[in-house]
N, C-alpha and C positions, 0 to 999 in steps of 0.2 A: 504494500499499498503507499502512497504517495501522495503529498499535500503539495499544491502547484498557489502560491499564490499571484496574481498580476496585477499589479503596484503600478505604479506613475502618480508625481504631481503635478499633472497639466492634465486638462478635458481635453476630450477631442483627439488624443493619440491612439483612438482605437481598442483600450485593455478590452471593454464587453466584446467586440468580435473577433478578436481572437480569443477571448475564453469562450462564447458558445459555441463556435467553430472548431475549437480543437479538442470540447465536449464530445461533438460528432465526429470527429476521427478518429481518439480516442475508443469509442462506442464501436467502430468501424473496426478497429485492430483484436478485438476481442476485449476489451477493458471491460470493466464494471464501473459506471462515472458517475458522482454527484458532483452540484453546481452551486456553491453558495451564494449571494449577490449581498457583499456588504454594502455596497453602494445607497447611502438613505434615498436617493431617488428612484429607487429601484427599478432600471432601466431591463435590467436582464429577467427581473420577475414581467415586465411588460411584453418586453418580446418573448415571451413563451407562450403565454396569452392570447397572442392573435396569430396563433394558428395549433395544427394539431399535431407538431411535427415531435421529434424528441427532446428537446428544451422543456415541455409542457410537464412532462413524467422527473426532469434531473435536478430544474431547479429550484431553492427554495431560499427566502429572504433569510438573515440571519445579523443580528443586533451587535454589533462591536463594542457597545458603549459599556457594557459591564465583560471586562477580564474573563471570568470563570462559565460566565453563559455563552459566549463565545468560544472557548475551548470545549465546552461541553456540545456544543452542534458542531464541530470539527468532527469531535472523539463520536457522534450519534452519526452522522455520514460517512466516515471512516469504515462502521460495523459493517456495511450492505457496497461498499466500494472499494476498488483497486485505484481508481484516481481520486482526488478528491480537489474540483477546483475552485478559487475563491478571487472572484472579483471587487476588488479594493475601490473605494471609492477615492477619485482626484482632491487631492489639495489640502490634502489631512494626513500628518507623519503619523500621530498614534493607531488610526485601524492599523496603516501598513506595516509600523512595527509589529502592532499585534499577531498582524497575521505571517510577518515573517518569523516572529519565535516560534511558531505552531510548523513552519514550511517546511518540506525537503528543498524545495528547490522555489526561487524567487524570481519571475519573468518583468523583465523591464519594457514594456514596449517605445520606441522615439518614433515620432516624426523625422523629417528630413531639414526641421528648421532650425536656427541658432536657436531660440527660446525653445523649441523641444528638446536638443541637446543640453541645455542648460539646467529643464527639470529633468532629466534624467539623471545627470551626475548628483542633483540635489535626492530624488530616488535612490541611487547608490549609496547614498551615505547609511540613509535609512537603513537600506537591506544589512550594510556592512556594519553596522551598529545591533543589529540583532544578532548576527553572528558571531561577535564579538563578547554580546552580553552569552548567548550560549555555549560557546569555549569547546565546539562540539563539532566545527566545523562546517556546521550546515548553519543557514540555506546556502546549497550551491545559488551561484547567479548568473543568469542569463540575460542578457540585450535580446531586444528582438526588433530589427528595423520595419517600422508600419507605415503605412500609407505613401510608400516606395512611388514616387514619379521618375518620368525620364527626363531626368535634369541634370543638373551639376551636382548638387546639394544631396537626391538625390545616391546617385552611383556615388558619391562619396562617405554616405551615411554608415553603412558599417565601420568601416575604417576610423570616421570620428567616434563612434561607439567604442571601439577596440581601445582606442586610446586612453580610453578612462578607466582599463584596467580590466575586464571582465569580456569571455567569449562573447561572438556573438552566432545567434542561430539565424538561419533562415526568413528573408527577407518576405514581407505581406506587401502586397503592394496596394496600391489605391484604386479600387475597381469598382462599377457601379454595381454589378451585380450583388456585389455583399450588403450593401444596403436596400436593393432590393428584394433582397430572403428575408430583409428582418422587419420588412415591414408585413411578411407573408407569414411570422412568424418562423420562419425556418432559417434551417441554417444551410449553408451555400450547398454542402454535401446532398441536402436536400431537394433545394431548389434546383442546382444547375449542376449537376454530378458530373466531372469531367472537363470541366470549365479552367480558365488559368486560375482562376480564385482557389476555385476548390483543391485543385494540384498543390497549389501553394501550404494553401492549411495541411494538406497531407504529409507535405514533407518537414513541414515545422512540426508535427505531430512525432512524425518518426525520430527525428533528430530529439528531442524531448526522451523520449524513450529508450535512446543511444546515451544521454545526460543520466537516467534514473536507472542505469544497468549498470554503471560503470563503480 
């Protein structure tokens, strides 16, 4: 079993999109998956409620205001899952730190803009603080280039993130189909199997499985 927290200090970097679509890809790999929506806006809960896809049965809201209750929610989810994904709220260090204190792996999505990279640096500091507090080498930290476009900034993003000192996983491009899938309450795998977007999410899920197996 592994707990995976998807965190970021800035909104609009694709956290929720990555979390939802990783859930579908991990299901396709034969994993039992639970998804915890820790964002007070409950965007992922709303997404799941828009359709009859896999998210409807996977996503549940969770409150990070009380550390014991949050830990109990993770433990309860883990009893029936191989992979527990936590979508953390943007802009708040405390929930991100709390999630990282319980996570095996922290994913830090970042867009290509300089402001996104600055926010990724801040999120990295929080994840590293959790690792220092735990003293067991966890969580493992990985960057995810997100909403990548065919621009110089987009091409340079993986190298810019790697320069912050943690490894970088396969990138997720900015593609309309991901938003269209969400509006239907579905993941990209359900909405557009075999599309370029779905292939990217599958590659990211496979890379994460590789990290967790080492």
